[in-house]
MARBA-3410 file (N, C-alpha, C, O; in Angstrom, 1 decimal):
94
65.3,171.2,50.9,64.3,170.2,50.7,63.0,170.9,50.3,62.6,171.8,51.1 ~ 62.3,170.5,49.3,61.0,171.0,48.9,59.9,170.0,49.3,60.2,168.9,49.8 ~ 58.7,170.4,49.0,57.6,169.5,49.3,57.6,168.2,48.7,57.4,167.2,49.3 ~ 58.0,168.1,47.4,58.1,166.8,46.7,59.2,165.9,47.3,59.0,164.7,47.4 ~ 60.3,166.5,47.7,61.4,165.7,48.3,60.9,165.2,49.7,61.3,164.1,50.1
60.1,166.0,50.4,59.6,165.6,51.7,58.7,164.5,51.5,58.7,163.5,52.3 ~ 57.8,164.5,50.5,56.9,163.4,50.3,57.6,162.2,49.9,57.3,161.1,50.4 ~ 58.7,162.3,49.1,59.5,161.1,48.7,60.2,160.5,49.9,60.2,159.3,50.1 ~ 60.7,161.3,50.8,61.4,160.9,52.0,60.4,160.2,52.9,60.8,159.1,53.5 ~ 59.2,160.7,53.1,58.2,160.1,53.9,57.8,158.7,53.4,57.7,157.8,54.1
57.6,158.7,52.1,57.1,157.4,51.4,58.2,156.3,51.6,57.9,155.2,51.9 ~ 59.5,156.7,51.5,60.6,155.8,51.6,60.7,155.3,53.0,60.9,154.1,53.3 ~ 60.7,156.3,54.0,60.9,155.9,55.4,59.7,155.1,56.0,60.0,154.2,56.7 ~ 58.5,155.4,55.5,57.3,154.7,56.1,56.9,153.5,55.2,56.0,152.8,55.6 ~ 57.6,153.3,54.1,57.2,152.2,53.2,55.7,152.3,52.8,55.0,151.3,52.8
55.3,153.5,52.3,54.0,153.7,51.9,54.0,154.3,50.4,55.0,154.8,50.0 ~ 52.9,154.1,49.7,52.9,154.7,48.3,53.1,156.2,48.3,52.7,156.9,49.3 ~ 53.6,156.8,47.3,53.8,158.2,47.1,52.4,158.9,47.3,52.4,160.0,47.9 ~ 51.4,158.3,46.8,50.0,159.0,46.9,49.6,159.2,48.4,49.1,160.2,48.7 ~ 49.9,158.1,49.2,49.5,158.2,50.6,50.4,159.2,51.3,50.0,160.0,52.2
51.7,159.2,51.0,52.6,160.2,51.6,52.3,161.6,51.2,52.3,162.5,52.1 ~ 51.9,161.8,50.0,51.5,163.1,49.5,50.3,163.6,50.2,50.2,164.8,50.6 ~ 49.3,162.7,50.4,48.1,163.0,51.2,48.4,163.4,52.6,47.8,164.4,53.1 ~ 49.3,162.7,53.2,49.7,163.0,54.6,50.4,164.3,54.7,50.0,165.1,55.6 ~ 51.3,164.6,53.9,52.1,165.9,53.9,51.1,167.0,53.7,51.2,168.0,54.3
50.2,166.9,52.6,49.3,167.9,52.3,48.3,168.2,53.5,48.0,169.4,53.8 ~ 47.9,167.2,54.1,47.0,167.3,55.2,47.6,168.1,56.4,47.0,168.9,57.0 ~ 48.9,167.7,56.7,49.6,168.4,57.8,49.8,169.8,57.4,49.6,170.7,58.3 ~ 50.3,170.1,56.2,50.6,171.5,55.9,49.3,172.3,55.8,49.3,173.5,56.2 ~ 48.2,171.7,55.3,46.9,172.5,55.3,46.4,172.8,56.7,46.0,173.9,57.0
46.6,171.8,57.6,46.2,172.0,59.0,47.0,173.1,59.7,46.5,173.9,60.4 ~ 48.3,173.1,59.4,49.2,174.1,59.9,48.8,175.5,59.4,48.8,176.5,60.1 ~ 48.6,175.6,58.1,48.2,176.8,57.4,46.9,177.4,58.0,46.8,178.6,58.2 ~ 45.9,176.5,58.2,44.6,176.9,58.7,44.8,177.4,60.1,44.2,178.4,60.5 ~ 45.6,176.7,60.9,45.8,177.2,62.3,46.4,178.6,62.3,46.0,179.4,63.1
47.5,178.8,61.5,48.1,180.1,61.5,47.2,181.2,61.0,47.2,182.3,61.5 ~ 46.3,180.8,60.0,45.4,181.8,59.4,44.3,182.2,60.5,43.8,183.3,60.4 ~ 44.1,181.3,61.4,43.1,181.6,62.5,43.8,182.2,63.7,43.2,182.5,64.7 ~ 45.1,182.6,63.6,45.8,183.3,64.6,46.4,182.4,65.7,46.8,182.8,66.7 ~ 46.3,181.1,65.5,46.8,180.1,66.5,48.3,179.9,66.3,48.8,180.2,65.2
49.0,179.5,67.3,50.4,179.1,67.2,50.5,177.6,67.1,49.6,176.9,67.5 ~ 51.7,177.2,66.6,51.9,175.8,66.5,53.3,175.5,67.1,54.3,176.2,66.8 ~ 53.3,174.5,68.0,54.6,174.1,68.6,54.9,172.6,68.4,54.0,171.8,68.7 ~ 56.0,172.4,67.8,56.5,171.0,67.5,57.7,170.8,68.4,58.8,171.3,68.0 ~ 57.6,170.1,69.5,58.7,170.0,70.4,59.9,169.4,69.7,59.9,168.5,68.9
61.1,170.0,70.0,62.3,169.6,69.5,62.6,170.2,68.1,63.7,170.1,67.6 ~ 61.6,170.8,67.5,61.8,171.4,66.1,61.7,172.9,66.2,62.6,173.6,65.7 ~ 60.5,173.4,66.7,60.3,174.8,66.7,58.9,175.2,66.9,58.0,174.3,67.0 ~ 58.6,176.5,66.8,57.2,176.9,66.9,57.0,178.0,65.8,57.8,178.7,65.4 ~ 55.7,178.0,65.4,55.2,178.9,64.4,54.2,179.8,65.1,53.3,179.3,65.8
54.4,181.1,65.0,53.4,182.1,65.6,53.1,183.1,64.5,53.8,183.3,63.5 ~ 52.0,183.8,64.8,51.6,184.9,63.9,52.0,186.2,64.6,51.5,186.5,65.7 ~ 52.8,187.0,64.0,53.2,188.3,64.6,52.3,189.4,63.9,52.2,189.4,62.6 ~ 51.8,190.3,64.7,51.0,191.4,64.1,51.9,192.7,64.1,52.6,193.0,65.1 ~ 51.8,193.4,63.0,52.6,194.6,62.8,51.6,195.8,62.6,50.7,195.6,61.8
51.8,196.9,63.3,50.9,198.0,63.1,51.2,198.7,61.8,52.2,198.5,61.2 ~ 50.3,199.6,61.4,50.6,200.4,60.2,51.7,201.4,60.5,51.9,201.8,61.7 ~ 52.4,201.8,59.5,53.4,202.8,59.6,53.6,203.5,58.3,53.0,203.1,57.3 ~ 54.4,204.6,58.3,54.6,205.3,57.1,56.0,204.9,56.5,57.0,204.8,57.2 ~ 55.9,204.5,55.2,57.1,204.1,54.5,57.4,205.1,53.4,56.7,206.1,53.3
58.3,204.8,52.6,58.6,205.7,51.4,58.7,204.9,50.2,59.4,203.8,50.1 ~ 58.1,205.4,49.1,58.2,204.8,47.8,59.6,205.0,47.3,60.1,206.1,47.2 ~ 60.4,203.9,47.0,61.8,204.0,46.7,62.0,204.7,45.3,63.0,205.4,45.1 ~ 61.0,204.7,44.4,61.1,205.3,43.1,60.9,206.8,43.2,61.7,207.6,42.6 ~ 59.8,207.2,43.9,59.4,208.6,43.9,59.8,209.3,45.2,59.9,210.6,45.2
60.1,208.6,46.3,60.4,209.2,47.5,59.2,209.7,48.3,59.2,210.2,49.4 ~ 58.0,209.4,47.7,56.7,209.8,48.3,56.4,209.0,49.6,56.7,207.8,49.6 ~ 55.9,209.7,50.6,55.5,209.0,51.8,54.2,208.2,51.6,53.3,208.8,51.0 ~ 54.2,207.0,52.0,53.0,206.2,51.8,52.7,205.5,53.2,53.6,205.2,54.0 ~ 51.4,205.2,53.4,51.0,204.5,54.6,50.9,203.0,54.3,50.2,202.6,53.4
51.6,202.3,55.1,51.6,200.8,55.0,50.6,200.3,55.9,50.6,200.6,57.1 ~ 49.7,199.4,55.4,48.6,198.9,56.2,49.1,197.9,57.3,50.2,197.3,57.1 ~ 48.4,197.8,58.4,48.8,196.8,59.4,48.8,195.4,58.7,48.0,195.1,57.8 ~ 49.6,194.5,59.2,49.6,193.2,58.6,50.0,192.1,59.7,50.5,192.4,60.8 ~ 49.7,190.9,59.3,50.1,189.7,60.2,51.0,188.9,59.3,50.7,188.6,58.1
52.1,188.4,59.9,53.0,187.5,59.2,53.4,186.3,60.0,53.5,186.4,61.3 ~ 53.5,185.1,59.4,53.9,184.0,60.2,55.4,184.1,60.5,56.2,184.6,59.7 ~ 55.8,183.6,61.6,57.2,183.7,62.1,57.6,182.3,62.7,56.8,181.7,63.4 ~ 58.7,181.8,62.4,59.2,180.5,62.9,60.4,180.8,63.9,61.3,181.5,63.6 ~ 60.2,180.2,65.1,61.3,180.2,66.1,61.8,178.8,66.2,61.1,177.9,66.6
63.1,178.6,65.9,63.7,177.3,66.0,63.8,176.8,67.4,64.1,177.6,68.3 ~ 63.6,175.5,67.6,63.7,174.9,68.9,65.1,174.5,69.3,66.0,174.5,68.4 ~ 65.3,174.3,70.5,66.7,174.1,71.1,67.3,172.9,70.4,68.5,172.9,70.0 ~ 66.6,171.8,70.3,67.2,170.5,69.8,67.6,170.7,68.3,68.6,170.2,67.9 ~ 66.7,171.3,67.5,67.0,171.5,66.1,68.2,172.5,66.0,69.1,172.2,65.1
68.3,173.5,66.8,69.4,174.4,66.8,70.7,173.7,67.0,71.7,173.9,66.4 ~ 70.7,172.9,68.1,71.9,172.1,68.4,72.3,171.1,67.3,73.5,171.0,67.0 ~ 71.3,170.5,66.7,71.6,169.5,65.7,72.2,170.2,64.4,73.1,169.7,63.8 ~ 71.7,171.4,64.1,72.2,172.1,63.0,73.7,172.6,63.3,74.5,172.5,62.4 ~ 73.9,173.1,64.5,75.2,173.5,64.9,76.2,172.4,64.9,77.4,172.6,64.6
75.8,171.2,65.3,76.7,170.0,65.3,77.1,169.6,63.9,78.3,169.2,63.7 ~ 76.2,169.7,63.0,76.5,169.3,61.6,77.4,170.3,60.9,78.0,170.0,59.9 ~ 77.5,171.6,61.5,78.4,172.6,60.9,79.9,172.4,61.2,80.8,172.9,60.6 ~ 80.1,171.5,62.2,81.5,171.3,62.6,82.2,170.3,61.7,83.4,170.0,62.0
END
C-alpha cells in the first residue's frame, strides 16, 4: 500500500472527500516526520513504535578502490512492530 492507496482507503472508510483524506494523511505523516527529526519516538499501540537510532562513525571500505574511508555518524529511523500487528500478520500467513 502506498500513500495514494492509504488516502483512498481512508476516504472510503470515513466517507469523506479525497481532498480531506489527503489532508489528514499528510498532516499525520508530517507530524510523525517532524517528531522523528526532533529525536522523539512515536508509539502507536497495537501497531508499533518508531524510534531514531544513532550510529557512531566508523571506518568502511570503498568497494571499487578498496580504500578505507571514514563514515560519518548518522541517525536513522527504525520501526519496531507491535505485538498485535505481529500476531495479525502471522495469522494471515496460515
